[in-house]
C-alpha positions as CSV (number, residue, x, y, z in Angstrom):
1,A,139.3,27.9,268.1
2,D,137.0,30.3,270.0
3,Q,133.9,29.3,272.0
4,Q,131.4,31.9,273.3
5,I,130.3,31.1,276.9
6,T,128.1,34.2,277.7
7,A,127.5,37.5,276.0
8,R,130.6,38.9,277.8
9,S,132.9,35.9,278.0
10,S,134.6,33.3,275.7
11,I,137.4,30.8,275.8
12,T,140.2,30.3,273.2
13,A,142.2,27.2,272.5
14,L,145.2,26.9,270.3
15,L,147.4,24.0,269.1
16,S,150.3,24.6,266.7
17,D,153.3,22.9,265.3
18,G,156.2,24.6,263.5
19,R,159.4,23.4,261.7
20,L,162.3,25.5,260.5
21,H,164.9,23.9,258.3
22,F,168.1,25.5,256.9
23,F,169.8,24.3,253.8
24,S,173.1,26.1,254.8
25,N,175.6,24.4,257.1
26,G,176.2,26.0,260.5
27,L,172.6,26.9,261.3
28,L,170.4,25.0,263.7
29,D,167.1,23.5,262.6
30,T,164.3,24.1,265.1
31,E,160.9,22.6,266.0
32,Q,158.2,24.3,268.1
33,D,155.0,22.8,269.6
34,T,152.6,25.0,271.4
35,A,149.4,24.4,273.4
36,E,147.5,27.5,274.7
37,L,144.2,28.0,276.6
38,G,142.7,31.5,277.3
39,Y,139.7,33.1,278.9
40,N,138.4,36.4,277.6
41,Y,136.0,38.7,279.4
42,L,134.4,42.0,278.2
43,L,134.5,44.5,281.1
44,S,132.6,47.2,279.2
45,N,132.0,48.4,275.6
46,R,135.5,50.0,275.8
47,S,137.7,47.5,277.7
48,A,138.4,43.8,278.0
49,I,140.7,41.5,279.9
50,A,142.2,38.1,279.0
51,V,144.0,35.4,281.0
52,A,146.0,32.8,279.1
53,G,148.3,29.9,279.9
54,A,150.6,28.0,277.5
55,Y,153.1,25.2,277.1
56,Q,155.8,25.3,274.5
57,N,158.4,22.6,273.5
58,F,161.5,23.5,271.5
59,G,163.6,21.0,269.6
60,I,166.9,22.6,268.5
61,G,169.7,21.3,266.3
62,G,168.5,17.7,266.5
63,I,168.1,17.9,270.3
64,S,164.5,16.8,271.1
65,S,162.9,18.9,273.9
66,A,166.1,21.0,274.3
67,L,163.9,23.7,276.0
68,R,160.4,23.8,277.4
69,T,158.5,26.8,278.6
70,E,155.3,27.3,280.7
71,F,153.8,30.7,281.1
72,A,150.7,32.7,282.1
73,N,149.7,36.1,280.9
74,V,147.1,38.7,281.9
75,I,146.3,41.1,279.0
76,Y,144.2,44.3,279.2
77,E,142.8,46.0,276.2
78,R,141.3,49.5,276.3
79,Q,139.6,51.6,273.5
80,V,140.7,55.0,274.7
81,S,138.8,56.9,272.0
82,R,137.1,56.2,268.7
83,R,140.6,56.2,267.0
84,L,143.0,55.2,269.8
85,S,143.3,51.8,271.5
86,V,146.0,50.3,273.7
87,I,146.9,46.8,274.8
88,G,149.3,45.8,277.6
89,G,150.1,42.6,279.6
90,G,152.6,40.1,280.7
91,G,153.3,37.4,283.3
92,P,155.7,34.8,284.6
93,L,157.5,32.3,282.5
94,V,159.2,29.1,283.7
95,L,162.0,27.9,281.4
96,N,163.0,24.2,281.6
97,Y,166.5,23.2,280.4
98,G,167.0,19.8,278.8
99,K,169.9,17.4,279.3
100,A,171.8,19.1,276.5
101,F,172.8,21.8,279.0
102,S,175.5,21.6,281.7
103,A,172.9,22.5,284.4
104,P,169.5,20.9,283.5
105,G,166.8,22.5,285.6
106,R,164.4,25.5,285.8
107,Q,164.7,29.2,285.6
108,L,162.0,31.8,286.4
109,S,161.7,34.6,283.8
110,G,158.9,36.7,282.3
111,M,157.4,37.9,279.1
112,G,155.3,41.0,278.2
113,L,153.7,42.9,275.4
114,A,152.4,46.4,274.7
115,S,150.6,47.8,271.7
116,V,149.2,51.2,270.6
117,T,147.0,51.6,267.6
118,Y,145.6,54.8,266.0
119,D,143.0,54.6,263.3
120,L,142.7,57.3,260.5
121,R,140.0,57.4,257.8
122,R,141.6,54.7,255.6
123,S,144.8,54.0,257.5
124,R,146.0,52.5,260.7
125,L,149.2,53.3,262.6
126,S,150.6,51.0,265.2
127,A,153.6,50.6,267.6
128,N,154.3,47.3,269.3
129,Y,156.7,45.8,271.9
130,L,157.1,42.1,272.7
131,S,159.4,40.3,275.1
132,Y,159.5,36.5,274.7
133,V,161.5,33.3,274.7
134,N,162.1,31.5,271.4
135,A,164.2,28.8,269.8
136,G,167.0,31.1,268.7
137,S,166.3,31.6,265.0
138,G,168.9,29.0,263.9
139,Y,171.8,30.9,265.5
140,L,171.3,30.3,269.3
141,V,170.2,27.4,271.4
142,G,167.2,29.3,272.8
143,A,167.0,33.1,273.1
144,H,165.4,35.9,275.0
145,T,164.1,38.5,272.4
146,N,162.9,42.1,272.9
147,R,161.2,43.3,269.7
148,V,159.9,46.8,268.7
149,T,157.9,47.3,265.5
150,L,156.3,50.3,263.9
151,G,153.6,49.8,261.2
152,V,151.2,51.5,258.9
153,E,148.3,49.8,257.0
154,H,146.4,51.6,254.3
155,E,143.2,50.7,252.4
156,F,143.6,51.8,248.8
157,S,140.2,50.6,247.8
158,R,137.6,48.1,248.8
159,N,139.7,45.2,247.7
160,W,143.3,46.5,247.9
161,T,145.3,46.9,251.1
162,G,149.0,47.7,251.7
163,Q,151.2,47.4,254.8
164,L,154.6,48.8,255.7
165,N,156.4,47.5,258.9
166,L,159.8,48.6,260.4
167,G,161.3,46.6,263.3
168,Y,164.2,46.1,265.5
169,A,165.0,43.2,267.8
170,R,167.7,42.2,270.3
171,S,168.1,38.5,270.9
172,T,170.5,37.1,273.6
173,A,171.3,33.5,274.4
174,I,169.8,32.1,277.6
175,D,172.2,33.1,280.3
176,E,175.7,31.4,280.5
177,L,174.7,27.8,280.1
178,T,176.9,25.4,278.3
179,V,175.5,23.2,275.6
180,L,177.3,19.9,276.3
181,I,176.4,18.2,273.0
182,F,178.3,20.9,271.1
183,K,181.0,21.4,273.8
184,L,180.8,25.2,273.4
185,P,179.3,28.1,275.5
186,A,175.9,29.3,274.4
187,R,176.3,33.0,275.5
188,Q,176.0,35.1,272.3
189,G,173.5,37.4,270.8
190,F,172.5,39.4,267.7
191,D,170.6,42.5,266.6
192,S,168.0,42.4,263.8
193,S,166.5,45.3,261.9
194,Y,164.0,44.7,259.1
195,L,161.6,46.3,256.6
196,N,158.5,44.5,255.3
197,L,156.2,45.5,252.5
198,H,152.9,43.6,252.0
199,L,150.2,44.1,249.3
200,S,147.0,42.1,249.3
201,R,143.9,41.9,247.1
202,R,140.6,40.3,248.2
203,L,139.4,37.9,245.5
204,T,136.3,36.5,247.2
205,E,134.7,36.7,250.6
206,H,137.1,34.0,251.9
207,L,140.1,34.1,249.4
208,M,142.9,36.7,249.3
209,A,146.0,37.0,247.1
210,F,149.1,38.7,248.4
211,A,152.7,39.7,247.6
212,S,155.4,40.5,250.1
213,Y,159.0,41.7,250.3
214,T,161.3,41.7,253.4
215,F,164.7,43.1,253.9
216,S,166.6,42.3,257.1
217,D,170.0,43.2,258.5
218,E,171.5,41.1,261.3
219,K,174.6,41.9,263.2
220,F,176.2,39.3,265.5
221,D,178.1,39.8,268.7
222,S,181.9,39.6,268.5
223,A,183.5,36.3,269.5
224,S,185.1,37.2,272.9
225,A,184.7,33.5,273.8
226,P,184.7,30.3,271.8
227,C,181.9,30.7,269.3
228,F,178.8,28.5,269.0
229,T,178.2,29.1,265.2
230,A,180.2,30.6,262.4
231,T,178.3,33.9,262.6
232,C,180.1,35.5,265.6
233,G,181.3,39.0,264.9
234,L,179.7,39.0,261.4
235,S,176.7,40.7,259.8
236,T,174.4,39.5,257.1
237,R,171.7,41.0,254.9
238,I,168.7,38.9,253.7
239,Q,166.1,39.7,251.1
240,V,163.0,37.6,250.8
241,G,160.0,38.0,248.4
242,G,156.9,35.9,248.0
243,V,153.4,35.7,246.5
244,G,150.6,33.5,247.7
245,L,146.9,32.9,248.5
246,F,145.3,33.2,251.9
247,W,142.0,31.3,252.5
248,T,139.8,31.9,255.5
249,P,137.1,29.2,256.1
250,E,133.6,30.1,256.9
251,A,133.0,30.5,260.7
252,R,130.8,27.8,262.2
253,R,129.3,27.7,265.6
254,I,130.5,24.8,267.8
255,H,127.6,23.0,269.5
């Protein structure tokens, strides 16, 4: 939710809850709860700055509150020209380990992001980088991920829009901590590359239909030590397709 304070400033509040369940054995179900509060300020008609703080709680493999993070970000956005815009930012992140680890406590880390967008007549080109902490995608008990994506969006007509995204990510387990409940070391990692196609059609002012296809290729580190899951040293390819509807409610001013 966004609330305008003055002509130049606003605040943003976000609450979210996510669940990821795997039907295959050997992968870790995850839960993620997030609370975030941000302050946005328009410096000029070409630049803006935002300050945000957030708390995240991760439940992993049936371990409630296995990991918790607290972080603060400063983000700067600049419209360089009529077509080119850039965004950059980052900040400190405090990672709290739960009792499932051999050394419960805290670790100071960081996160960051960068984005470049270039607009053409009916298309938009983008390049993005993101460094963040997550639950581990079912393979790891928490992970540091560095992700790079390249994308193009094209407006075929007033109602039809298509997107193509290519991405690569490197995820590594959180340091050399041992997960006591599983009696195995958590230090592993994997590389992910993916292609995503997305086609959407606007049906009404607030309703949109879409179809998407994603191909991903994941390669896991070799098992030089006892392995946490059955994926060490392996690679897997996944194809996912879907169709659906996306509804955007009418914006209402909060009094």
